[in-house]
N, C-alpha and C positions, 0 to 999 in steps of 0.2 A: 504494500500500500504506500503510495507516494502522497504525503500530506501536502496540500497547497501551502505555499509560502505566504508570509505576511506581505502586504503591499511593499514592493522591493525598495522604493526610494523614499527619502525623507520628504520630498515634495508631494508624493502621492499620499503618504500618511497624513501630512499636514492638511492636504485638501479634504480628506475624509473627516477630519476634525472640524473643519469650517462649517458653521451652522448646525453642528451636532447638538448644541444646547437647545436651540429652538425646536429641533426635530424631536428630542426627547420630551420636551415640555408639552408637546401636543397631546400626549396620552398619560402624562404623569402630573398630577395637580397638587398645588400647595407645597411643593418642595423645590422651588426655583433655585434658592441659594444652595440647597443640598446637591442638586444636579451639577451646579457649577463647581462646588467643592470636590465632588467625585471626579469631574473632568480635569480639574487642576492636579489631582493626584495621579490620574490615569495617563494623561498626555505625555509626561516625561518618559514613562516606560514604553508607551506605544511608539514614540519617535525614536528612542535610542535603546531598545531592548537588547540588541546584540552587544552593546558595550558594557552590559551589566555583569558584575562579578559575583553578586549574591542576590537571592530572591528579594523582590519588593513586595510589601504587604499593605493592603488597604482594608480597613474595617468599616462595615456599615452596621450601625446599631440603632435600635429603637423598639417600638412595640410591634406586636403581631399585626400583619396586614397593612403595613404602611408603605408598601411598594418597593421594598429592597430587592427582592428576587426579580420582580418584573422589570425594574430599572436596569439591572445587570444584564438580563436577557436582551433587552432592547439595545443596550450599549454594545454588546459583543456582536450583535447582528449588524448594527449600523457601521461598526468598525471593520466588518468583514472577518471576524475572528471565531465564528461558530465552529469551524473545523479545528480550532486551536484551543478550545475551551472544554474543560473537564469538570463535572459537577460531582461533589461528594456530599453525603448527608451525615453530619456528625452524630445524629441520633443512632447511627449504626456503627459508631466507632468502637464498640465492644466486640463486634464481629471479628472472627479470626482473619478474614481476608478483606477487611474494609479498605486498607491501603494497598494491599498486595496486587490486586488486579489493576489498580490505577498505575502503580509503578511499572507493571509489565507493559501497559500501553505506552507509557512515556518512554520506556527503554526501546520499544519497537519503533516509535515514530517521532519522538520529540527530544531525545537526549541531545543536549547541547544547543537546542533551538528555543526561541521564545514561545511560550504558551501561557494559558491562564488556568489556574486551579481555583474553583469557587467552592467554598465549604459552607453549606447552608446549615441552619439550626446549630450554630457553633457553640451556643451555651451548653449543649448536651455533652460536650467534650471536657467539661469542667474537671479540674484536678484538685479543687478544694471543696470539701463537703459543706453542707449548709451549717454545720456546727463549727466550721472554721478549721477543720483538720485536713491534712494532706490525704488524698485518696490514692489507693494503689492504681498504677497506670498499666494498661495493656501494652503489649509489645508494639501493637499497631500505633497507639498514641505516642509512644516514645519515638518511634520512627518518624511520625509526622512532625514532631517538634524539631528533630534533627534536620528534617528535610527543609522546613521553612527557614531554619537558621543558616545551615551550611550550603544548602542548594545541591546536595548530592546524597545519594543513597548507595550503600554497598549491598549487592545482592549475593547472598551466600549460596553455596551449592545446595541443591535439593537432594538430600541423602535418600529420601524415599524413592524418588525417580531413579537416582543413580543405582540404588540397590536392585530395582526392578531390571534395569539395563544389565547389571552384572549377572543376575539370575538367568535372564534370557540368553546372554552371550555364552554362559557356561553350558546351558542345555543345548544351544545350537551347535557349539563345537563338538559336543558328544554325539549329536545326531549326524554331523558331517563325517566323523570317524566311523559311524555305523553304516555309511554308504548313501545317505540322502544327497540328492543333487538338485540344484536350482538353476533354472534358465528364465531370463526375463522376469525375475522376481517370484516365479512360481515353482513349487516343488514338482519335479518331474520324475523322481526315482525314490523308492522306499517311502511312499506316502504314509503307510501304516506306522512305520518306525517314527516318522516325523510327528505324527499325531500322538503317539505314545510318549515320546521323549520331550516334545516341545509344546505342541498345540494344546493338549488337554490341561497343561499347567498355566497357560496364558490366555485361553479363549473359552468363552462360554457358548460359543456358537458352533454348530455343525456345518460343514461345508460340503455341498454336493459336487461343485466343480473343482478345478485345480486349486490347491492350497497356496496362499501367499507364504513366502519364506519367513516373513515376520507377521505373526497373527495380528489381525486388524484391531483387536481389543487394546493393544498397547501402542498403537500408532500415536494417539493423542499425547500420551506421556512422553514418548520418545521425541516427538517434535518440540516439546517444551524444553528439551535439553540443548537445542541448537542456539547458536549465537543469534541475537536479533539481526534482522527481522525474523520472527518465527515462521517457518514454512506452513502452508495450509496442508490439510489432509490430501488435497489433490496433488500438491507438490511432493508430498511423501510418496504417493502412488506412482507418480511419474519417475521419480528417482529409483524407487525399488524395481520398477519395470525394466530397468537397464542392467540389473545386477545379477551375478551368479552367487554361489555360496561364499566364494572368496571375497567378492565385493561387499556382501552383507557384513562379513567379519571386519573388513577394513572400515566400513561405515560405523560399526559399533565401537571400534577402537577410537575413531575420531570423536564420537559423541562422549566417550568416557573421559577423554582429555578435556573436552569442553566443559563437561559437568563438574570437573574438579577445580575449575577456575572461579575466582570471585570476580564480579564485574561492578563497575561504578556507573551509576545513572547520573548524568549531569543535568540538574534542574536549576542551574545558576541563573538562567535567563527568564525564570518563571515569575509571573505576577500572581500573588496569592490574594484572593478576595474573600474575606470572612463576613458572613451574614449572621448576626445574632439578635435574638429577641431578649430584651431586658424589661419585660413587663413589670417586674416588681419595683423598678425605679419609679413608676408612674402611679401604680395602684397602692403603694405603701402597704399598710396593714390590712387594707380592704381586699376581699376577694375580687377577682375581675368580673364584677357583676354587670349584667346586660344594661342595667339602668344608669350606669355611671355616665354622666354628661360628657360629650366630646370636649367641650370647652374647659372642663375641669382638668382633663389630661393636658390640653394645650397650655393651660395656665401653669401647671406644675412643670412643664417642660422648660419654661424660661429660666428656672434655677438649676437645671441639670447640666446641659451642655457637655463639652468634652471632659471637664473635670469630674462630673458625676459619672460619666461612662468609665473613665479611668479608674475611679474608686470602685465601681461595680465589678470591673474586670479583676481587680485584686482580690475580690471575694470569690471569684470563680476559678482563677488560675494562679499558679505560683508566680512570685514577683519576677523571676528570671524569664518566665514564659510571657508575661505581660510585656517585658522588654523586647522579646523577639517579635511580638506582634507589631511593635513600632508605634509611631505617633500620628500616622495618617488615618484619622478617624472621621467618618461622616455620621453625624447624629441626626436621625430622622425624627421629625416631630410627630406626635399623634395626629390622627385625622380629626380636624375640627369640623364644626357645622358648615362653614363656608365651603370647605373642601368636599364634604359629603354632598352638598347641593350641586357643585360643579360636576362631581363624579357621576352622580345618578343621572343628571341631564345628559351628559356625554354618553353614558351607557345606553340610555333610552334612545337617543338620536341615532347612535351607531346601529343598534339592533333593529330599530324601526326601518332604517335604510336597507338592511340586509333582508328583512322580512318582506319589504315592499318588492325588492328585486325577485324574491323567491315566488311570491304569489301573483306577481304581475300587476299589482294595484297599489296605490299609495296607502301606507299604514300610518295613521296619525294618533299620537298620544297627547292628551291635553294635561294642563298643570295639575288638575285635581287628582288624576291617577298617579302622576309623578310624586305629588306631595304625600299621597297615601303610602306609596312604596317606601318613600324616605322615612316616614313616621313609624312604619311597622317593621322596618328591616335594619335600622341603624343600631348597631351595637358597638359602641366606641372602642371597647377593649379588643374587639376582633378586627378593627380596621375596615378596609375596603371590601373584604370578602362577602359579608352578609348582604351588602347593598347590591353588588354586582350579581350575586346569585339570585337575589329577589327579582331583578330585572330579567335575567336569563331564564328563570323558571316561570315567571308570570306571563310575559308578553307572548311567547309561542303558544302557551295554554289558551289564552284568550282568543288569539287569532284562529287557533285550531277549532275552538267552539264556534266562532263566528262563521267560518267557512262551511260548517255543517248545517247552518240554519237554512230553512226553506227560502229560496230566491237569492241567497247570498252569492251563488255562482255567477250571477249577472251584475254584481255590484261594481260600481266604478271606483269606490274608495271605502276604506274602513276607518272609523274614528272611535277611539276608546276613551272613556271617562269614568268617574265615580259619582254615584248618586245615592245618598243615604247609606253609605258603607257598602254598596253593591256595585260591581263593575257593569258597565253598560256599553254596548256597541251600537253605533249608528252607521248606516250605509246608504248610499244614494244610487239609485238606478234611474238614469234619465232625470226626470223632474220629480220622481217620487223618493221620499226618504223614509226609512224604517228604523225603529229603535227597539232594542231587545236587551233585557237583563241577562247577564251571564252568571255562571257559578264558579267558585273556586274554593279550595280548601286552605283556609288560613290557620295559623296556630291558635287553637282554642283552649290550650292548656290552662287550667284554673290557676289563679294566683291568689295569694292571701288577701290581696287588695280587693277582691270581688265582694268580700264581706264588709258591710258597713261597720259592724262591731269591731272587726279586726282592724279596719282602717283607723278607727278612732283610737284604739289602744296603741297601734303602731305610731300614729301621729303624736300622741302624748309622750310615748317613750322617746322618740327621736327629738322632739322639741325639748325634752329635758336635757339630753346630751348637748343640743345646740346652745341653749342659753347658759348652761354651766360653762361650756367651753368659751363662749364669747365674754361672759361677765366676769368669770374668775381667772381665766388664763390669757385673755386677749387673743384667742385663736381666731383665725380667719376662715369661716366656712365657705366652701366653694359650691357645695350642693347638699341638700337634705332630702332624703327620699323615704317615703313611708309605704311604698308599694313596690314589691319586686316579684320577679318570676321564680326566684329561687325558693323552694319550699323550706329551706333551712334558715332563711334570712328574712326578718320582718322589715328591715329598713337599714339605713346607714346615714352617717354624716361624713362627707368628704372634706377634710381640712386642707388648708394650704400647707405646703411643706414647712416644717419647723426651721427657724433660722439656725444657722450653724454657730451655736454658742453653748457654753457650759450649762448643765442643768444644776440648779441650786437646791439646797435643802428646803428653803422656804417654798419651793414650788411643788413639793411632794403632796401635801394635803389638797391644794387646788386641783392638781392633776388627777388625783384619786377621785375627787368630787365629780370631775367630768366623766370618768369611767362609770361612776355610780349614778350619773344624772338620769338615765332612763328609769332605773329602779326607783329613784327618789320621786320622779314625776308621777309614776303610777301610784306611789304611796300617797302623795299629796292630793292628787286629783281624782283618784278612783277609790282610795281608801285601802288600808293595809290588808283587809280581807279580800280585796278584789284585784290585787296585783296578779299579773299573768306570768306563765312560764315564758322563758325567752331571755331572761337576764343572766343565764348561766355563763355565757361567754364573757359578759362584762365583769361578773364576779371573779371569774378565773383570772382575767387580765389584771384586775385591781389587786387581788391577793398576790399574784406573782410579782407585780410591780413593787408592792410594799415590802415583801420579803426580800426581793433583790436589793432594794435600797438599804434595808437593815443588815443583811447578811454579807453582801458583796461589795457595796459601794462606800462603806465607812460612814453611813448616815445614822446608824443606830446608836445604842448606849455604850458600845465598846468598838474597838478597832480590830476585832477578831474576824477571820474569815470562817463563817459557819458552814457546816455540812448541809447539803440540800435536804437531807433527811436523817433521822436518827440512825437508820440502818444503812446509810450510804457507805460504800466501800472507799470513798475518797477521803483524804485527810481533812481535818477540821476539828474544832472544839465542840464535840457533841454535847458535852454537859451544859454548855451555855446556850444551846439552841433555843430553849424556852424563852430566853431574854429577847432574842431577835423576834420570835413570834409575838411576844408581849408588846414590843414597840410597833410592829406592823399592825397589830390589832388596834393600838391606840390611834395610829394614823387613820385607819379605816373608819373608826368611830367618829373621829373629828371630821373626816370627809363626808360621812353620812349627814352629820348635823349641818355642815356647811352647804351641801347640796339642797337639803330640805329647806333651810332658811332662805337661800337665794331664790328658789322657785316660789316660795310663799311671798317673798317681797315683790316679785315681778309677775304677779298673777295675771294682770291685764295683758302685758306683752306676751306672756306664755299662751294665754287664750287666743290671741290673734295668730300666733304661730301655728297653733293646733288647727284652727279653722282653715287657714290657708293650705296647710298640708292635707287636710281632709278633702279640700276642694280640688287641689291640683295633683296630689300624689307625690310630686317632686318639685322642689324649688331650686332654681339656679342662682348664679351670682347676682344678676341684676334684681331679681325678685327678693333675694335676701337683703340686698342693700336697701331697697325701698321699705321692706318690712321692719328691719332692725333700726332704721333711722327714722321711723315714723313718729308721729306725735306721741310723746310720753317716753320715748327712748332717745338717749343723748349720745350721738356719735359712737354707736356700738360697732359700726362696720364701715369700712371704706368701700366706695364704689369700685367696680373692677378696673376702670381706667386709672383710678387713683392708686389702686393696689399695684398696678404696673409701674407707677412712679415711686412707690414707697421703697 
């Protein structure tokens, strides 16, 4: 196989780069600066790859579904590098042959030449555990880190294949001494002896015609012992067809010498592109819930940037490995509402054009249907995928139904809209227009928010967290939600990222009061006998936080490091554990009292928050700004645009 070369001259490569930014932006929205950043890192390698002495690495990081993989596929296509690009999935990095097959292809076709290796889902190749400890690395991962650092891999002899070769060679020599003869690769004398001495040990197939001097079952293994490029099975057959028994033995001796040599694969001209999802940077302690507002993620993104990505990488990989990755990082922002709007309109227009061409008539989709698809399919934490899938699944379904309606075969055009939550198609035949309701299957999964009683309890609970956080700790809420699709979650408050500053002892009780705010709100406004289940996670977090402060952070009554449990196998002062528990209990009791008193004092504001949550289900930044700075509340919250300046 002769792999096509890169565009041969600097002028030709420069010409391909011209206007590439604009071409990529046509189908990738909301990432203009990220596209330019990628091209700035890509262009030097593309122009001067042959002069490179070590691999170059570019990292693309961000949330799921923000267009990283799609952008790289478009880039390599526009640059004419599809035949030079190899994709690996780091989710398979524990597999025995994850890198081996890739190295074999490089050795055959790209050794010493420029090419691209794209490693997707790179976060799965982590070498640091969630607990912060070093994880054992597979041989494949160790080889990977050496490859991107040194740009070369040593391929050691394959002893299993070499042993099979030795075994065959010994049996074949014995058969030759017993009188078997080979002409044009086929056994022509003493076939039964050949079968007994050689074939039955190396082949599971019976042969009716003339037997090959080398059983076909071992051709594949023997061809892998050749120097690159590895011959095809047809090449093996063609060569064998020219040999007698002496020629076969000479060929086996040649392969034995080759099999015993180590080889060096030269990947020094390689460009490594790493694609990694760092969702935890954006969702924080929250689960990646479908109801999380896109603009919450965009707002948090402003404080992350390259520094945040670099810090996140040190929690996934050892420090020397982070150094090997380099500093060429492109950080992709989460998809915000404006990008979702552009994306869905582009997807609808593109698919409508293709459907029109397919059915031979214009297919028109109005804004009401587009708005419905956006509202029901946007899941911020999953990026572009749900929106694109909703368009791809819905429009062909509706057109298919429309084409089956009586008289639709004569229609000049099809127009789709929404009316009272139902899709409707209109079509015109001459001067006559018909309008018909269509059917589709939407996600009708029950949510806890369908119950008015549940909604009220959830709104009270989340409003308690909200006000305690704002009033006691000065936290900035970005979203409050009291209705989710997750059966395990009643609601949530998404806070702005905490400023990077030391945590003080005086902040312990207010922070605990925020964690207990939901429980306190139910106690105050529903009564102690009517509080609901669902505070378990809050209580766990509060207890763990208080014990950690007392036992591990030097905030308790002594400066000892306490064991996590009396029966813990780790070192610590077990006999004083009860003192840490006592101090943690004191903080919890103070926090309970503080949360209850705070909510009692601000009953009117609390009531307004609950009513708005019951009405809307979820409140975003602008709605929270208007609510918390309403009459009776004094500058509790900065408007989003002021937050950006703060």
